[in-house]
C-alpha positions in Angstrom: 20.7 33.8 16.6 20.5 37.5 15.0 19.4 37.3 11.4 18.7 40.4 9.4 15.9 40.2 6.7 17.6 42.1 4.2 20.4 39.4 3.8 18.0 36.8 2.5 17.1 38.1 -1.2 14.1 37.8 -3.5 14.2 33.8 -5.0 15.1 34.5 -8.5 17.0 31.2 -9.7 18.1 32.0 -13.5 16.3 30.1 -16.5 17.1 26.3 -16.9 16.6 23.9 -19.9 15.9 21.0 -17.7 17.1 18.1 -19.6 17.9 15.6 -16.6 16.3 12.8 -15.1 13.9 15.1 -13.6 12.2 17.6 -12.9 11.1 18.7 -16.3 10.6 22.5 -17.4 7.0 23.5 -16.5 4.8 25.3 -18.5 3.7 28.9 -17.5 0.0 27.8 -17.5 0.7 25.4 -14.8 2.7 28.0 -12.8 -0.4 30.4 -13.1 -2.7 27.8 -11.8 -0.5 27.1 -8.9 -0.8 31.0 -8.2 -4.2 30.8 -7.7 -6.0 31.8 -4.3 -5.3 29.1 -2.2 -8.7 27.7 -0.3 -9.8 25.0 2.0 -9.2 21.6 1.5 -12.9 20.7 2.2 -14.1 24.0 0.2 -16.7 22.6 -2.5 -15.0 24.4 -5.6 -11.6 22.2 -4.6 -13.5 19.2 -4.2 -14.7 19.5 -7.8 -10.9 20.0 -8.9 -10.3 16.7 -7.1 -13.1 15.3 -9.2 -11.6 16.5 -12.5 -7.9 15.2 -11.4 -9.5 11.8 -10.9 -11.3 11.9 -14.4 -7.8 13.3 -16.2 -5.7 10.9 -14.4 -8.0 7.8 -15.4 -7.8 9.1 -19.0 -3.8 9.3 -19.0 -3.3 5.7 -17.0 -6.0 4.2 -19.5 -8.0 2.7 -16.6 -11.3 2.7 -15.1 -9.9 2.2 -11.7 -12.0 3.9 -8.7 -9.1 4.5 -6.6 -6.8 6.6 -9.3 -5.5 9.6 -7.4 -2.7 11.6 -6.2 -0.5 11.3 -2.9 0.5 14.0 -1.1 4.1 13.2 -1.5 6.8 12.9 -4.3 7.0 9.4 -6.5 8.8 7.5 -3.6 5.8 8.3 -1.5 3.7 6.3 -4.6 6.3 3.5 -4.5 5.7 3.1 -0.5 1.9 3.7 -1.2 1.7 0.5 -3.4 4.0 -1.7 -1.5 2.7 -0.8 2.0 -0.8 -1.3 1.1 -0.6 -4.4 -0.7 2.2 -6.1 1.3 1.9 -7.8 4.7 4.7 -9.5 6.8 5.7 -12.7 5.3 4.1 -12.3 2.0 6.4 -13.4 -0.5 7.1 -10.6 -3.1 9.1 -10.6 -6.5 10.9 -7.4 -7.3 13.0 -6.9 -10.6 16.2 -5.0 -10.1 17.9 -3.9 -13.0 18.4 -0.2 -11.4 18.3 1.8 -8.6 14.7 1.9 -8.5 14.2 -1.5 -8.2 16.9 -1.6 -5.6 14.6 0.9 -3.8 11.4 -1.5 -3.9 13.3 -4.3 -2.9 14.7 -2.1 0.2 11.0 -1.4 0.9 9.7 -5.1 0.8 12.2 -5.8 3.8 11.6 -3.1 5.7 8.2 -3.8 5.9 8.3 -7.6 6.7 7.8 -9.2 3.0 9.8 -11.9 1.9 12.0 -10.9 -0.9 12.3 -13.0 -4.0 15.0 -10.7 -6.0 15.3 -11.2 -9.7 18.3 -9.2 -10.5 19.3 -8.4 -14.2 21.9 -6.5 -15.8 21.9 -3.0 -15.3 21.5 -1.1 -18.9 19.1 -4.1 -20.1 15.6 -5.2 -19.6 14.8 -8.0 -17.3 14.5 -11.3 -18.9 11.0 -12.7 -18.1 12.3 -16.3 -18.1 14.4 -15.2 -15.1 11.1 -14.4 -13.4 9.2 -17.2 -14.2 12.4 -19.6 -12.9 12.5 -17.3 -9.7 8.8 -18.0 -8.7 8.9 -21.4 -9.4 7.8 -23.5 -6.4 6.5 -20.4 -4.6 3.1 -18.3 -4.2 4.3 -14.6 -4.3 1.4 -12.2 -3.7 2.9 -9.4 -5.5 5.1 -9.1 -8.6 6.9 -5.6 -9.0 8.9 -4.1 -11.9 9.7 -0.5 -13.0 8.6 0.2 -16.5 10.8 2.8 -17.1 14.4 2.5 -15.2 15.5 6.4 -14.9 18.9 5.2 -13.6 19.6 3.6 -16.8 17.2 4.6 -19.7 16.2 1.1 -20.2 12.1 0.2 -21.0 10.8 -2.9 -19.7 8.4 -4.7 -21.9 5.5 -5.4 -19.6 2.9 -7.9 -21.4 5.0 -11.2 -20.5 5.7 -10.1 -17.0 1.9 -9.4 -16.8 1.2 -13.0 -18.2 3.6 -14.6 -15.7 2.2 -12.8 -12.9 -1.4 -13.6 -13.5 -0.5 -17.2 -14.2 0.6 -17.4 -10.6 -2.3 -15.3 -9.4 -0.1 -12.5 -8.0 -0.8 -8.7 -8.2 1.3 -6.9 -11.1 2.7 -3.7 -9.4 4.7 -1.5 -11.7 6.8 2.0 -11.6 5.7 4.3 -13.8 7.4 7.4 -12.6 9.4 8.3 -15.6 7.2 6.8 -18.3 3.5 8.0 -17.5 2.7 11.1 -19.9 5.6 10.1 -22.4 4.6 6.5 -23.7 1.8 4.4 -23.3 0.7 3.0 -20.0 -2.3 1.1 -20.4 -3.2 -0.4 -16.8 -6.5 -1.8 -17.9 -5.0 -3.8 -21.1 -1.9 -4.8 -19.7 -3.7 -5.8 -16.5 -1.8 -3.6 -13.9 -2.8 -4.2 -10.6 -1.2 -1.1 -9.0 0.9 1.6 -10.3 2.4 4.7 -9.3 4.2 7.6 -10.7 5.5 11.4 -10.2 4.1 14.4 -11.3 7.7 16.2 -12.2 8.8 14.2 -15.0 6.6 13.5 -18.3 3.7 15.3 -17.0 5.7 18.6 -16.6 4.5 19.6 -13.0 6.5 20.9 -10.2 7.8 17.7 -7.7 5.3 17.1 -5.2 2.4 14.3 -5.7 2.4 10.9 -7.0 -0.3 9.6 -9.2 -1.5 6.2 -8.1 -4.0 3.6 -9.3 -5.4 0.5 -7.5 -7.5 -1.9 -9.5 -10.6 -3.4 -8.1 -8.9 -6.9 -6.9 -6.0 -4.9 -5.2 -8.2 -2.8 -3.1 -10.4 -6.0 -2.1 -7.1 -7.3 -0.9 -6.7 -4.1 1.0 -9.8 -4.2 2.4 -9.2 -7.8 3.7 -5.8 -7.4 5.2 -5.2 -9.4 8.6 -2.8 -6.5 9.8 -3.2 -2.7 9.4 -1.4 -0.9 7.0 2.2 0.1 8.4 1.8 3.5 7.2 -1.2 5.7 8.4 -0.6 8.5 6.3 -0.3 6.5 2.8 -3.3 3.8 4.2 -5.3 3.9 1.1 -8.4 2.3 2.9 -8.6 5.8 4.4 -7.5 8.1 2.1 -9.8 6.7 -0.5 -12.6 8.2 1.7 -11.2 11.7 1.1 -10.9 11.3 -2.5 -14.3 9.5 -2.4 -17.8 10.6 -2.3 -17.3 10.7 1.4 -15.1 13.3 1.4 -14.0 11.9 5.2 -10.9 14.2 6.5 -7.5 12.8 6.1 -5.3 15.2 5.9 -5.0 18.8 4.6 -4.1 18.1 0.7 -1.5 20.2 -1.2 -4.4 22.2 -2.5 -2.3 24.5 -5.3 -0.2 21.8 -6.3 -3.3 19.9 -7.2 -4.7 23.1 -9.1 -1.0 22.6 -11.0 -1.6 19.0 -11.6 -4.9 19.6 -12.7 -3.7 21.8 -15.3 -1.0 19.6 -16.2 -3.2 16.8 -16.9 -5.5 19.2 -19.0 -2.4 20.1 -21.2 -1.9 16.6 -21.8 -5.6 16.0 -22.6 -5.5 18.7 -25.3 -2.3 17.4 -26.8 -3.9 14.1 -27.1 -2.3 10.9 -25.9 -0.9 9.3 -29.1 0.3 12.9 -30.3 2.3 13.2 -27.2 3.8 9.8 -27.3 5.1 10.3 -31.1 6.6 13.8 -29.8 8.5 12.1 -27.4 9.6 9.5 -29.7 10.6 11.6 -32.6 12.8 14.1 -30.4 14.5 10.7 -28.8 15.2 9.4 -32.3 16.7 12.8 -33.2 18.8 13.0 -30.5 20.3 9.4 -30.8 20.9 10.1 -34.3 23.0 13.1 -33.5 25.0 11.4 -30.6 25.9 8.7 -32.9 26.9 10.6 -35.8 29.1 12.7 -32.9 30.8 9.6 -32.3 29.6 8.6 -29.1 27.4 5.6 -28.3 24.0 5.0 -26.2 24.3 2.8 -23.3 21.0 0.6 -23.8 20.4 -1.5 -27.0 18.1 0.5 -29.4 15.1 -2.0 -28.7 15.1 -1.3 -25.1 15.5 2.2 -24.8 13.4 4.8 -23.3 12.2 8.0 -25.4 12.2 10.3 -22.4 15.7 9.2 -20.8 18.5 8.6 -22.7 21.8 7.3 -21.3 24.9 8.3 -23.4 28.1 6.8 -22.5 30.8 9.0 -21.5 34.0 9.2 -24.0 37.0 8.0 -22.5 39.4 10.7 -21.1 36.5 13.1 -20.6 35.5 13.9 -17.0 31.7 13.9 -16.2 31.4 16.6 -13.9 33.4 19.0 -16.0 31.1 18.3 -18.9 27.7 19.1 -17.0 29.3 22.0 -15.4 30.2 23.6 -18.6 26.7 22.6 -20.0 25.0 24.5 -17.0 27.1 27.7 -16.7 27.7 28.4 -20.5 24.4 26.9 -21.9 21.9 26.7 -18.9 21.5 23.3 -19.9 20.9 20.7 -16.9 21.6 16.8 -17.8 22.3 14.1 -14.9 25.2 11.7 -14.1 25.1 8.2 -13.8 24.1 6.5 -10.5 25.5 3.4 -8.6 27.8 1.4 -10.9 27.3 3.7 -13.8 28.5 7.1 -11.7 31.0 8.8 -14.1 30.4 6.3 -16.9 27.2 8.1 -18.6 25.3 11.1 -19.0 21.3 10.9 -18.3 19.8 13.4 -20.9 16.3 13.8 -20.3 13.5 14.5 -23.1 10.3 14.7 -21.0 7.2 16.5 -21.3 7.6 20.4 -21.6 11.7 19.8 -22.1 10.7 17.5 -25.1 11.0 19.6 -28.1 13.3 20.1 -31.3 14.9 23.2 -30.1 16.2 21.6 -27.0 17.2 19.0 -29.1 19.5 20.8 -31.4 20.6 23.1 -28.6 21.7 20.3 -26.6 23.7 18.7 -29.4 25.5 21.9 -30.6 26.2 22.9 -26.8 27.4 19.2 -26.1 29.5 19.3 -29.0 31.0 22.9 -28.1 32.0 21.8 -24.6 33.5 18.6 -25.5 35.7 20.5 -28.0 37.1 22.6 -25.5 37.9 19.5 -23.3 40.1 18.4 -26.6 37.4 15.4 -27.1 37.1 14.5 -30.8 34.0 14.6 -32.1 32.6 14.3 -35.7 30.8 16.6 -37.3 27.2 16.4 -38.9 25.1 16.0 -35.6 23.0 18.8 -36.2 22.2 17.8 -40.0 21.4 14.0 -38.7 19.0 15.1 -36.3 17.2 17.6 -38.6 17.2 14.5 -41.3 14.9 12.6 -38.7 12.6 15.8 -38.4 12.1 15.8 -42.0 11.2 12.2 -42.5 7.8 11.6 -43.3 
């Protein structure tokens, strides 16, 4: 096949305001860090950056876990990492499912030979801890797994009761923090979480490509004492830990420049401070909801169970999902997400994550949404900007 080099133009995407379910906008500081010289994955300077990433990541996860690292892969790689390392064929595993990502965990458990105990909840609502307690009565699960921030619905899952139930049966508590880490409190040690994974592209505001993970001492002991090898060579923490640890044993060629960017993203979080960052996500969420509800639209998730960083807005009757999302992108450069699974065409998923989570983006989105809805003859009540502004002016 003949090709002409001149047919392939420079990469130059238009600017986007990324208000979908991820990725979020990336600060220029992170992009500059990623453009640093590429060096070897065993270079002393790079190894020192790996050490700093681990320290900063422990700070973010609020943990003293020794194995707190970034897996070379996206958040889904982190999901597989936690599951394949802790589960052996025949192990009983409880998976709470109230959205797309709980469904994925359940799928992986079955693929690797675990005995799945699936606890289904209503999509758009948190899992009832009593349903979990009832489901494991008479069984001896090795792992209880749940999604902290269900990206497909905007639901925040309270963790304390589930942690107590897990502890009562002597299981490992495994938590998906892909959307929550960096935007709300994820206290691994205080909550009693044995294994957690996340992604860099959401509230951390680094490009996708790495998955932070953390394993407790007890979880690492279980991995060490497995009867069977971990089914994934690439994600086997018994080997990967020796690359991130003092031994520095070669395992794979790490994505050097991605880790440079990740380190800078974590440094930005440390500069802002965790509580300030969490409060920023919460107040922008409250302002967005105030504007949305003043317009006459409604939120999918009850207030007590909503995520601050992922807002599920019910699409008004007679309004076409794709038409609105295309208009927002083409006319205003704003990307939002559509619904998944049973909510396809029924909700918009609006992200307020990391660097994207700012007052100007909230107000611009509310104004833009009102404009495109009115263009589609959808009745919109006035006062959205005033309602959002009132939230910002509260003391």
